[in-house]
Every structure is written in C-alpha cells, then in structure tokens.
Steps between C-alpha positions, in 0.01 A plus 500: 500500500404853399316576180521814284213746532219440256182668389174327573128561515226540239677800351818303430393433140514875431822544699659246265394712203667802660819313583534359149402829335842653559676180392306510171587870467872421529459209259361732235728800551813283496383340177382807312729787601753406234266561206490876556881502480521369141624828344771527768607138460502545124745787545715396797533128427463532119209258497327427170124474457530120499700507825243727660233255393704220658477676838132422487539162333777371731280565800181349366671196345682412821180572691301281266740206509492491880128567547379138487758406762428813706126433496560142614722626783210722612278192532761267650656725766357755746404797288597760759859367494511513122385863509766600758797351318383627162498859629852469639632344180368749247586799722866394512511464121336842455779663700762329281372691193701797626824315417443422130771599255365362170172415325561129559538552875165675512328234289636223726379680812155541349485122460624455858237745626238273349638208701418690818167651398351191337416326828300790640182538296375137483562454874352836604182467292445144622567619858240776467254250352549282808433789735203650314171324421317517168310814600813717544764316297507723189487817710794389712704406193402827331636701794817292497548543125436874524840520668661362184331761282602777739850355515524512123392866499740594777779299341455675168467851645775468761727315259464769236548785751798348680662399173466848356603699810722265703673164454280214380724249679411641842134426428564126502694515827207673671240261358697190592566624853129570555409136435775362721394725789131409463552122485533443879143626546376201300672263742331680789143532378426276201369152579293243315128466579547124480206425271315667213232749594195345338156649520243240606279406211739612227479231230861533390636460850261212580616296201874560533685172461766514771801290413831433671774733377628342180808539283537787257439271202185352653374849584540600137315189387212583732486857374510391137179308559307815594358632174391833647854588608618461139283789388593706803862437401434609142350828619787545745750470212315769305487732801872445566602581143323834515634573847858437388464737205358774720752451780805489276425740217236751607747745666723480192198553272394815687859631517554473124155573356432814705862621548464525877778488756575179685309588818181599312513188281547270798228671702249507215556138402472373856280734705217547249477127437582336833313729740170453312585128479525497879156657531365266235643194675330599826165562329512188282614293798190601693295427188653154481404423861147631436460296180638182656248515782217501247634265234792261519611608152487868591871561548588365155236718336628804692848435362367454145300823518798698627728390216230548237425861589868590551615373160396803286714730715815354345391641166478841663846464656666396175330771295552784748654814355534705818610430856149593620342238273728223618451606862119477479527166320731358766273613784198329344702191415620471858149527643351245263771233496496452879262204498765243416761508784282481815281218370762263358596319821136491622404336168780247553359434848165418343634228269823379667545319834665687786818289481560599135413870496849643527620246244215594265578870523868428445426288195279750317726786607788305348325486164413868526856603576651296218266682265573831672874454455454443129268800484749733672771403255268505198374842604848646459568329167155547341464846650802620302347367179129577539496754782399447861162658428411207275619256765265651758198507268542126440454443873125556457472172306695316768263623773194395298648152459552476878142612561369230267701234685352602835145508363546145372647390834203650684235346275637145497424261792726580795665186632778357706634257237768286661604164362188464291276539806316828438287646775256763376465821697136611517413862453393694801 
C-alpha cells in the first residue's frame, strides 16, 4: 500500500509552521475582507448600522457557540484531518458570498463561514504545540499568527480597492477558490508527530496528567477545576472585546471622522494596526520563550506587561484629531499589544494536560467570542449615541483589567487541579 509523501527530519517542525502559515492567512482574509466593504454594502444592499454590526456579531456568535465542540474535536480526532476539512469548508462558504441578494443572505453566510473556520484555530495551535517544544513554542505560534495579522491587512486593503474599482462579489470567488486549490497540499504533506514535543526537564511537561480521551462534558469538568485557566479566560474575554471593536468599527471610524475615501480608510485602519501587530507578535513571542526558560511564570507576566503598556494608546486613538495622529497611535498600539496572541496557547500548555489543550483553547475562545459578538453589536449602537471615539478610549480600561487578571494568575500557585487532586508545579 502506497503512502502520500510527507515531510520529515528535524526541520519538520518549522516546515509545519510554513505550511499552516498560508492556511492561517486565508482564514484571516476570508473573515476580515468584508469589513472594508461596509460603505458599499450600506449602499447596495441598503444595510442599516445594526445590520452591519450583525455581520460581525453573526460570525462571532456562531463561532463562539461551536468553539467548545470544535476544541473537543481537535483533541478527540487527528488534528491534521480537522485542519484539512476546515479549510475546504470555509473556502466554499467564502465563494458563496458572491451570490447574496439581501442583507439576510449575507448575515446567514457569515454565520455559516464561522462553522467552517471555527475548527481551525484550536486544532492548529494544539498541533503546533505538539510539534514544538517549550523553547520554541511561542515563536512558532507567533509566526503562525503573523499570517492572520497580515491576512487582515491584505483583506482590508484588497477588499477596499476591489470594492471601489471593480466588483466586490468577484473578490469572494477568488478567495474561496484559493483555499480549495491549496487544500490538497495539506493531504500530501501535513502529518501528526504522534506525541507532544516535550523538552526534557520542563516541569509542566513532566507533571502532565495524561488521561484517556473523555467526553466533552467530562473535559469541561476537568478544565473547570484548573483555577489558573479561569483567569486566563477572563483576560481572553477582555482581549476579544477590544479586538472585535477594532476589527468591526475602526475602518468606519476612520472613514467618517477624517472624511477619507474607502480605500484610504480601509488601508489606514488595517495596515497601520495589523502590520505593527505582526512585528509585535514576533518580538513578544520570542520574549515569551526567553522568559519561560528562566521562570515558569514568565509567559503570563509577558502577556500582562504587553496589555498594560498598550492600554494608554486607546486614549490616543479615540482622541485623535488628524489622520496622522491616529496612524501613529495605531502603529504603537500594534507593536505593544503583540504579547497576548503568541503566548496564550503556550500558557495553556503549562497548566493543562496535552489531551485537553485544544478543548481548553476552544472553551476560552468561546467565552471571548460571545463577548466579542456583543461588543461588535454594542459598538454600532453605542457609537451612534456617544461616538466611536469614546468607545475606543474605553478599551484602555478593558486592557488594564486583562493585565491585572494575568498578573494574579502568574503570582498564584500554578497547579494541575483535577478532581480535587492538585499537583503543584515547582518553579524552574
């Protein structure tokens, strides 16, 4: 019996990052391209501000509702298979956006897009955590997540340009086709390492409590017993709320406040925030690996520091009076907020057993997306009453709350706390 060609060797862990980089890029661009088209959708489909907000909310609510199940699937079934079928599913839905004839059609497809995309991130981050040891885990995830930041930039810029100069419907056909054509490469080259890549001597990996794969309900019960993950989840919710407000309403804020055209608004809101975020994610990811090698609590403190120093930049964004001011503020915000994304899954790996990591990420991502969906909708409603500038300035308080949660999580005893049988993790 013949087997498909695979990649192997000590460099395979970095080949996996490269293979999944483009998948993550498509994941982001398919999700975010629509936000730069708001003025066109408002005109062509006669969408109200509330309906535009629902384009963001429909996605994140459907995404959130399925995340616990999707995370469990990533622990229960081969993660490489979950990744392959997720890409095919969301790419097909993306192409269908070209056929919409009413606001409701578009809102329904946004929810269906979430059904495809939801399975990717928990499985892919857990897969990378299997392949990469503690010493390179945050760096690998940072490179992978940089594709999502770049995808958001490209989605916003290309979406705005194509929408203004060509037909916005054709954009979705091209994006969907790209994912469908790329998917066969995952069948050819992506395979599971078979076991987590643990660095000898790492206290978290040594004390992992391996359990047989359990039901979804039992997995949730196990996770609920880990106190540290509760505070990580709280911070994740805060980070998600702010991310939803930026993703959904920043292009619209720039378009209206500074009277720019659609292309400039989309480019400014995406490029000047997401490109620096990409650089920040890479730098903070390396910092997380460095800190974790010197202190087991280092990754959590890196995340807390990043959110703390980024928070004041939201005041600058909301109070900006010129396009130059908001541009500088967004660049600095992007560079400083990058400590959260690349270190989240590595932190989960430090306090959660290998068989529950995808489930854990799905669970806290679920909470974050429920909050994000409410935030996207509230941003449209409250923005009309108080102004989007006030909405963005309030994000500084949310970031400070998230930072406080991570500091508390880092300073408390780190434990695996299953079924009232805590096992303390000694510091390095």
